[in-house]
C-alpha positions in Angstrom: 57.4 49.7 100.5 57.4 46.5 98.4 60.8 45.0 99.6 60.3 42.0 97.3 60.3 44.5 94.4 63.4 46.1 95.7 65.1 42.7 96.0 64.1 41.8 92.5 65.0 45.4 90.9 68.3 45.3 92.6 69.0 41.7 91.3 68.0 42.5 87.7 69.7 45.9 87.8 73.2 44.3 88.7 72.7 41.5 86.4 72.0 43.9 83.5 75.0 46.0 84.5 77.2 42.7 84.2 75.8 42.0 80.9 76.5 45.4 79.6 80.1 45.1 80.7 80.6 41.9 79.0 78.9 43.1 75.9 80.9 46.4 75.7 78.0 48.7 76.3 80.1 50.9 78.8 82.9 52.9 78.0 86.2 50.8 77.8 87.9 52.8 80.6 85.1 52.0 83.0 84.8 48.4 82.1 85.4 46.5 85.4 84.9 43.1 83.6 87.5 43.4 80.9 89.7 45.7 83.0 90.0 42.7 85.5 91.0 40.4 82.7 93.4 42.8 81.4 95.3 43.6 84.7 95.3 39.8 85.5 96.9 39.0 82.2 99.6 41.8 82.6 100.5 40.8 86.3 100.5 37.0 85.0 103.1 37.9 82.3 105.2 39.5 85.0 105.0 36.0 86.9 106.0 34.2 83.8 109.0 36.4 82.9 110.3 37.4 86.2 109.3 34.8 88.8 110.3 35.2 92.3 110.0 31.5 93.1 111.8 29.8 90.2 110.3 26.3 90.9 106.7 27.5 91.2 104.6 26.4 88.0 103.0 29.0 85.8 99.7 27.3 86.6 100.4 26.9 90.4 98.3 25.1 92.7 94.7 26.2 92.8 95.4 28.5 89.8 92.0 27.8 88.0 90.2 27.8 91.6 91.4 31.3 92.3 90.6 32.5 88.7 86.9 31.4 89.4 86.9 33.3 92.7 87.9 36.4 91.0 84.7 36.6 88.8 82.5 35.0 91.3 83.2 37.7 94.2 83.2 40.7 91.6 80.2 39.8 89.6 78.1 36.6 90.3 77.9 37.4 94.1 77.2 41.1 93.3 74.3 40.1 91.5 73.0 37.8 94.2 73.4 40.3 97.1 72.5 43.9 95.5 68.8 43.6 96.3 69.4 43.0 100.0 71.4 46.3 100.3 68.7 48.2 98.5 66.3 46.9 101.1 68.8 47.8 104.0 69.1 51.3 102.6 65.4 51.9 102.3 64.8 50.8 105.9 67.7 53.0 107.1 66.3 55.9 105.2 63.1 55.5 107.3 65.2 56.2 110.4 66.6 59.2 108.9 69.8 57.7 108.0 70.9 58.6 104.4 74.0 58.7 102.4 74.8 62.3 103.5 73.5 62.2 107.3 77.0 61.7 108.8 79.0 63.6 106.2 82.2 65.2 107.5 84.0 66.0 104.1 82.3 67.3 101.0 84.3 65.9 98.2 82.3 67.7 95.6 83.8 71.2 96.5 87.5 69.7 96.0 89.4 69.2 92.7 89.1 65.9 91.0 92.6 64.6 92.1 92.0 65.8 95.7 88.7 63.9 95.9 90.3 60.8 94.5 93.1 60.8 97.0 90.9 61.4 99.9 88.4 58.6 98.8 91.4 56.3 98.2 93.0 57.0 101.6 89.7 56.7 103.7 88.6 53.6 101.8 92.0 51.8 102.2 92.2 52.5 105.9 88.6 51.2 106.5 89.7 48.1 104.6 92.8 48.0 106.6 90.9 48.0 110.0 88.4 45.6 108.7 91.3 43.2 107.8 92.5 43.4 111.3 89.2 42.6 112.7 89.1 39.5 110.5 92.2 38.2 112.0 91.4 39.2 115.6 88.1 37.7 116.2 87.5 34.0 115.8 84.0 33.9 114.2 85.4 36.4 111.4 88.7 34.3 111.2 86.7 31.3 110.2 85.6 33.0 106.9 88.9 34.6 106.4 90.6 31.2 106.4 89.5 30.8 102.9 92.0 33.5 101.8 94.7 32.1 103.9 94.2 28.6 102.7 96.5 29.7 99.6 99.8 27.8 99.8 101.2 28.9 96.6 101.0 32.6 95.9 99.9 34.0 92.7 98.1 37.0 91.4 94.6 35.5 91.5 94.9 34.5 95.0 94.2 38.2 95.6 90.3 37.6 95.1 90.1 34.2 96.8 88.0 35.0 99.8 84.8 33.9 101.5 81.5 35.5 100.2 80.7 36.6 103.9 83.8 39.0 103.6 81.6 41.0 101.1 79.0 41.2 103.8 81.5 42.7 106.3 83.1 45.0 103.9 80.1 46.5 102.0 78.6 48.3 105.2 82.0 49.7 105.9 82.6 51.0 102.3 79.1 52.4 102.6 80.3 54.3 105.6 83.2 55.8 103.7 80.8 57.1 101.1 78.5 58.5 103.9 81.6 60.1 105.6 82.4 61.9 102.4 79.0 63.5 101.7 77.2 60.5 100.1 79.4 61.2 97.0 81.5 59.0 95.2 83.8 60.6 92.8 82.8 60.0 89.0 86.5 59.0 88.3 86.2 56.3 91.2 86.9 53.7 88.5 90.5 54.8 88.5 90.8 54.0 92.2 89.3 50.8 91.6 91.7 49.8 89.0 94.6 50.9 90.9 93.6 48.8 94.0 93.1 45.8 91.7 96.6 46.2 90.3 98.3 46.6 93.6 96.3 43.8 95.1 97.2 41.3 92.1 100.9 42.5 92.4 101.0 41.9 96.2 100.0 38.3 95.6 101.9 37.7 92.5 105.1 35.4 92.2 107.3 38.5 91.8 109.8 40.3 94.0 108.9 43.9 94.2 109.6 46.3 97.1 109.2 49.8 95.6 112.3 51.1 97.4 111.6 54.0 99.8 108.0 53.8 98.6 107.7 50.5 100.6 106.6 52.6 103.6 103.6 53.8 101.5 102.7 51.1 99.3 102.0 47.5 100.1 104.3 45.0 98.1 104.7 41.3 97.4 107.6 40.8 99.9 105.6 42.4 102.7 102.4 40.7 101.7 103.9 37.3 101.6 104.8 37.4 105.4 101.1 38.3 106.0 100.4 34.8 104.6 103.1 32.9 106.6 102.0 29.9 108.2 104.2 30.3 111.4 103.6 33.8 112.6 106.8 35.4 114.1 107.0 35.4 117.8 104.9 38.2 119.5 102.9 39.0 116.3 99.5 37.6 117.0 97.1 38.0 115.4 99.0 38.7 112.3 101.2 41.0 110.5 101.1 43.5 107.3 97.3 44.0 107.1 97.7 46.6 104.4 95.5 46.3 101.4 96.9 48.9 99.0 99.1 50.9 101.4 101.6 49.7 103.9 101.3 53.1 105.6 98.9 52.0 108.3 101.0 48.9 109.2 104.0 51.3 109.8 101.9 53.8 111.8 100.2 51.2 114.1 103.2 49.0 114.3 101.9 45.8 112.6 104.6 45.7 110.1 107.1 42.8 109.7 109.6 41.8 107.1 112.3 39.3 107.4 114.9 37.9 104.8 112.8 36.5 101.9 115.4 36.5 99.1 113.9 33.5 97.2 110.4 33.7 98.7 110.4 30.3 100.0 108.3 30.3 103.2 105.5 28.0 104.1 102.1 29.6 103.9 98.6 28.8 105.4 97.6 28.1 108.8 98.1 25.2 111.4 95.3 22.9 110.0 95.5 24.1 106.4 96.1 20.5 105.2 92.6 19.6 106.4 90.9 22.6 104.9 88.3 21.9 102.2 89.9 22.1 98.6 86.9 22.7 96.4 84.8 25.9 96.0 81.6 24.7 97.3 82.9 23.5 100.6 84.9 26.5 101.0 82.1 28.9 100.6 80.1 27.1 103.2 83.0 27.0 105.5 82.5 29.0 108.7 78.9 27.9 109.1 80.1 24.4 110.3 81.4 23.1 113.4 
């Protein structure tokens, strides 16, 4: 097998996919590029018209940096890395490890809505578990600190994260697909857009709790405490690890919410003032002493 060809084909294939998104060559409801833009503008409008922290600027600190991260992590980095995953999948298949080799659920036999719900639940739990690991182990936390270097919360902070997190998440997301029979629902784009919307809202400068549904869905009040600089006593290595769902935090007792009527709590970590401020230094952070 020509691994170099796999690398190049993966690179070119993903680059072509991004170009097709930008040039409207895919159905509008599956267009991740403009879908991200539309969702971002919608949530930003909520921030402008219904701000939780009244003194926070519309163009908060690092607004443009976080905006760049959104497109870098979703599109630019995907172009750069896809070929490597193709090589890994090819090597794994040589050992009999395929997308359906450890299947425990066959989503193809379920109605569409059932397949999407199961796909969403399993995917979100895997991300919650990975998020816990990012906080628990020092060598993982060094990369995750990029996300926690946000000191003014806004919707685009959702996608400020170190490129190495893609490396950690991708194998586990692949595991999700393997567990469900190597099958990703054709309507998985619905789950994608829902998770982007919830993630943007969780980081937005708005006060939403969802009422009784707060025990199921993550929300800006709950997630603000995930980013708190001084963790509550006895809450190491962190609290509120939920991505889209708060459900897992309540089940595993990692939930925490205190009075945040005005949303004015200090964010970051102990040495956040010394953390790199520009994109290039941040994406190299974690590899240096």
